[in-house]
N, C-alpha and C positions, 0 to 999 in steps of 0.2 A: 722324710717327712716334713712340710711347714705348715706351723699352726698360724693362722691369722687372728687378728686382734676381733673380729667378727665371729670367733669361734669355730669356722670351717677349718677343715684339713687337708691340705695337700698333698699327694706322694711326689717324689723324686727318684725317678727312674733312669739307671744308668747315666745319672747325674744331669738330666735334663728334668727339670720343674715341671709337672702337669697342674698347670693352673687353669683348669676346667671345673664347673661344678659337677658336672658328670664325669665320674673317675673311677667307678666301682671297679671296672675289670683291673685297672692298675691297682687297687689296694690288693683284690685278690692274688695278684701276682706278689707283692710285699707279702702278703698272709704266707703264701706259700713258701717264702724264702726265708722268713723269720720269725713266722708263729702268731697266733691271732693276737698277743700283746702287743706286737707292733703296730695294729690298725685299731685298737681297742677307743672307742670314742667316735670313728667317724661316720658309722652308719646313722647317727641320729641327723647329722648335720646335710650327709648323702640324701636320705628321703626329703627333708624340708627342703631342698632346694631343688627338686625334682620336677615339680610342677610346674614351677613361674620359670626356672632358668634351664630346662632343658634346652640343648643345639639340635642344630637339625643334624640327626646321625646319618641320613642319606648322604649329605654332601659331606661331612667328614670320612665317611666309608669309601666312597667314590674316587676321591682325592688319594687316599691312603693307596688304594688299589692301583691308581695310576702312578704316582710316583714313587712306589716303591718297584717299579718296572722299570723306571726311565733309565736308558744308558747312560753310564756316567763315564764317558770316555770323548767329551767334545770340547776340550778345556779352552782351546785357542778361539774356537768358533763363539762361545760363550763368552769369553772374554771381548772379543769384537762386539757382540750383539750388547755386553754392559756397555761399554764405554760410549756405544750409540745413544742408547735408549735412557742412561742414567741421564744426559744433557747437563753434566755437571762436570769440569775439570775435575779428575780424579787425584790431582796432586793436591786437591783441598780435603781430602779425607784425611792426612794425616794429624794424627791426634783428636781426632774429631769423635764425637759419640754418634754413633748409626743405626738406624733400625731398617731390617727387611721385613717389611710388612710382607706376610703371606709368603714365607721362604720356601717353601714346598721342601724339596730331599736337599734343601742348600746350594744348592749350582751356582746362585748368584752371590751368596754370602759368603763362599770358598773364593770369588774374585772378588768382592769389595774386600775382604780382609787381607789382602796381598797390599793393598795402597795405603795401610799405617794407620787407619782407623780400629776401634772398639766397636766390634757390630753384634749384634742383639739379633737372631734369628727368631721369630713368630710365626709360628703357623697352628692351624687349628687340627690337622689330621696327624696321625703317628707316622709320617714321612719324616717328622723331627729327627726320629731315631737313626735315619739316613743321612740328615742334614748334619747330626751328632758326628756320624762316623767319618762323614768326608771332610769336616772341617776340624777333625781333631788335631792336626797339626798347628793350629792356628789357636794361642791361648788365649788372643784377643777377641773369639767369638764365644758369645753365649748363645745357645740354642733352648728355647721355652715354648712349651705348648701352652697355647692361650687363644681366647677368641678376639680379633680385632675390635669386636664392638667392646669389649670388658679388658681393655688391655690393662695389666698388672704393672703400669709406670706412673710415676706423677708429672703433671701437666707440664710443659716447657722444658723438657729431659732431653731433647735429643737437637744436634747439631743439622743432622740430614735424617730426612725418612726418606725410601723410596720402594714404591709398590709397583710391581710389574703384572698387569692381568689378573689380578687378585680381586678388587673390591666390587666389580661386576658379577661376583660370583656369591656375594652376601646378600643377605633378605632385602638391604637397603642401602643401595652404593652410594647415596650423598651422605646419609647418615654415617656411613664406615668412613667417608673422607673425613667428615668433621670431627668423630672420635680419633683419627689420626692427626688432624692437623692442631688438636689441643695438646699435643705432645712437644710442639716443634718449638725450639727456642726463638726468641726475638733474633731475627739476621740469618735463621736457621734456613734451610730450603729442604724443600717438598717436589720430589720428581715421580710421576705415576704415568699409568698409561692403563686404559681402559678400551672395550671393545667400541669400536665406532659404530655410526650407522648415517644411512644418506641422508636424513634431514630434508630441509627445505634445500633446492637446488640452489637458492642465491648466496646461503650458506657452506653447500658443499663446492662449489666451484675455488673456493678460497682454501679450501683443506690444502696444506702441503705435501706434494707429490715427491718422491725421489727423481733427480733429475734422470734416470733411465728409464723410469715410466712416465714420466709428463712427457715425452717427446713422442709416445704413442698416442696422445689423446690431444694433440696442440688444438683441434680447431674446435669450435664451440658445439659443433653437430656430433663429435666425438666426444665431448665431454660429458653433452647431456645423454648421449648412449650409453658412456660408461655410469651415469650416474642410477640411470633406468635400471640398470645391470644387476647394481648394488643392492637397490631397493627390493628387484625380484630375488635376488639371492637371500634377502634377508627374510621375506615372506616363507620362502622353500625351508630356508632353515627353520624358522619358527614352526611348521608344520611337522616337520621331521621330528624336531625334537619332544614334540608332544607324544610322540610315540617313543623313543629313545630313551626318556627319562622315566618311563615306566618299567623298562627293562631290566631284570638282573644284571647286576654289572658284568659279571663274568659272559653271559650271553651277547651282552653288548659290544665287551671286548672282541669275543669271536666275528662280530659283525664288521668289526673295524678292520679287520684283515684284509676284507674284499676291497675298502675304501682307501686302504694303503696301496694293494696293488693297481687301483685307478689312479692313482697319485701319480704312477710313472709315466702316464701318457702325457702325450702333447695337447695342448689346451681342455682335454676333458680335468685333467689333474686340478684345474679353477674350479671345477663344477664340486671337488671334495673340498675338506677342510684343512689340508695340508699338503703342500708340494716340495716338502723337503726332501733332500737327496737321499737321505737313509731311510730305508724303509720303516724300521723300528721308532724312528721318531714320527712319521708317518703314521704308523699305528697308535702312538700315544698321543698326539695331537688331535687326530681325529675323535679317539675317545676324551680327551679333553671339553671338544666343542660339544659333544652330544652326549655326556654323562650328568653334569653338573644339574641340581634340581633349580638353581638360580642362576640365570644369565639375563644380564640387561646392556643396552647399548645407548651409548651418548655421542651426542654430539661434541666439538670442542666450544660451542659458545655455552653449553651447558656447565661444563666444566669451568669454564671460566668464570662463569657468576659464582660458583662454590669458591674460588679459589679468591676472589672479591670480599666474599662474605666472612672469611678468614683473614681478611688484611695482608692476602700473600700475593704479591707483584709478579704476574707473569713475566717471566725472562725468556723462555723459548718455547715452542712448537715443534714436537716432531713428526718430520717427514716420514709418510708411511709408503707404502706398494699399494696395489690395487686395490686392495680389501681396507676400507678405513682404519686408522688406528690412534683413539686419541690420546695422545700423550703430552702433558705441560710440566715444565718445570720453572717454579718461582720461590722467592723469597719474603719471609715474612717481616713485615715494616715495623709490627709491634708487637 
């Protein structure tokens, strides 16, 4: 266990520090292993924190359900994705302190560790135990269970922070962004992407599309039609999520099998929430879209403003496919 100067006590399970204010079930696990004296004194602090610091348990449980089922067998593909989405030359990772903010089951933490840095993987859910398992070959990796809005690190301590598809699932994307930005050193790099949205057409047309996608919507009429389809898809997604977020997650998982099958059909697959070639990934990506209680969408203009507020100079904007993905990378100026 870890004892904080504030008086709280936090468990360490399988070498993973559990730095959450709600840790009751982990303390029970420790008590079962080592006896009641091992956890003496925790109850008072646990109860005192529950009223004001209770995390959204539905978010935690749903991501646990997802990431503990994700097939860990796509390392080559995941490295390709990582190199593209990080928007940083990975040769700069050498001897750097790096934060994977929202690491899930550690698939990108493992990739980042190969490039020579010291990587801290942080996630809210119990998927951290899967992350610990798949990164155990890398002594430079540290896995921690914590809330991104209450990071257990001093300010300005990381050279590189990246967060892929995570912050839009917090109660407040902007607040989570600023919480992370406080941890970047001067001249450090922040790379992230969040779900994009149609926004105003005048901004939408400046979104950077991948070249193999841009050729299909070269004319102004096609581009406006594309914007309208994205807007309609957002409305449809919001409507269906009003029901799916209320479903028990095992039932929703069964429903996503049907979407995974549709994801193999030409054209129709783009009406689902995953067109991945592997049905297991389609299953989980559909669940990932429909399950989380929080899901926000942002334009690149919004996120650029956040970068400006933190004095982070934007260096690049991520090219995306037909579904907008707002990804930026920048360097803190001070």
